[in-house]
C-alpha positions in Angstrom: -99.3 66.4 -79.3 -98.8 64.6 -82.6 -101.9 64.0 -84.7 -102.3 60.4 -85.8 -104.7 58.6 -88.0 -107.6 56.7 -86.3 -105.9 53.4 -87.1 -102.6 54.6 -85.6 -104.4 55.9 -82.5 -106.3 52.6 -82.0 -103.1 50.6 -82.5 -101.3 52.8 -80.0 -104.0 52.3 -77.4 -104.1 48.5 -78.0 -100.3 48.4 -77.6 -100.4 50.3 -74.3 -103.2 48.0 -73.2 -101.1 45.0 -73.9 -98.2 46.5 -71.9 -100.3 47.9 -69.1 -102.3 45.0 -67.7 -101.5 43.0 -64.6 -104.1 40.5 -64.0 -106.2 40.4 -60.8 -106.1 36.6 -60.5 -108.3 36.4 -63.5 -108.2 37.4 -67.1 -107.8 41.0 -68.3 -110.2 41.7 -71.1 -110.4 44.6 -73.6 -113.5 45.6 -75.5 -113.5 48.3 -78.2 -116.6 50.4 -78.2 -117.3 51.6 -81.8 -116.5 55.3 -82.0 -115.8 55.3 -78.3 -113.5 54.2 -75.5 -111.6 51.0 -74.9 -113.3 49.2 -71.9 -110.7 47.5 -69.7 -111.8 44.8 -67.3 -109.7 43.1 -64.7 -106.5 45.3 -64.8 -104.7 46.8 -61.8 -103.0 49.6 -63.7 -103.0 51.5 -67.0 -99.8 52.9 -68.4 -100.3 55.9 -70.6 -98.3 56.9 -73.6 -95.9 58.9 -71.5 -95.1 55.9 -69.3 -97.1 57.1 -66.3 -98.9 54.3 -64.4 -102.5 55.0 -63.3 -103.9 52.7 -60.7 -107.3 51.1 -61.5 -109.6 50.6 -58.5 -112.8 49.7 -60.4 -113.7 46.4 -62.1 -114.2 48.2 -65.5 -112.7 51.5 -66.7 -113.1 53.3 -70.0 -109.8 54.4 -71.7 -110.0 57.3 -74.1 -109.2 56.5 -77.7 -110.1 59.9 -79.3 -107.3 61.8 -77.4 -109.7 64.6 -76.6 -110.8 63.7 -73.1 -110.1 66.3 -70.3 -109.6 63.3 -67.9 -106.8 61.5 -69.8 -106.2 58.6 -69.9 -109.9 58.0 -68.9 -112.9 58.7 -71.3 -115.1 61.7 -70.4 -117.5 61.2 -73.3 -116.0 63.9 -75.5 -116.0 61.4 -78.5 -119.7 61.9 -78.7 -119.2 65.5 -79.8 -116.5 64.8 -82.5 -117.9 64.8 -86.0 -117.4 61.6 -87.9 -116.6 61.5 -91.6 
């Protein structure tokens, strides 16, 4: 795994989000949670950085932005335990 700056990580997640979404007849919306995950609403799939497509069966999912989750690409709350500077 390559370590990236926070800005690079956030840009990579946003880029994957833009490529990943297929709308469910409505608008796909993204919401960044400060210091936490990216909330994705209205998408059918999420494509991770390795190109693997993950089906989405819920109206809202939380995508990990800290790269520490044990449930990648989904957030497991690990970001709460990472010290901030």
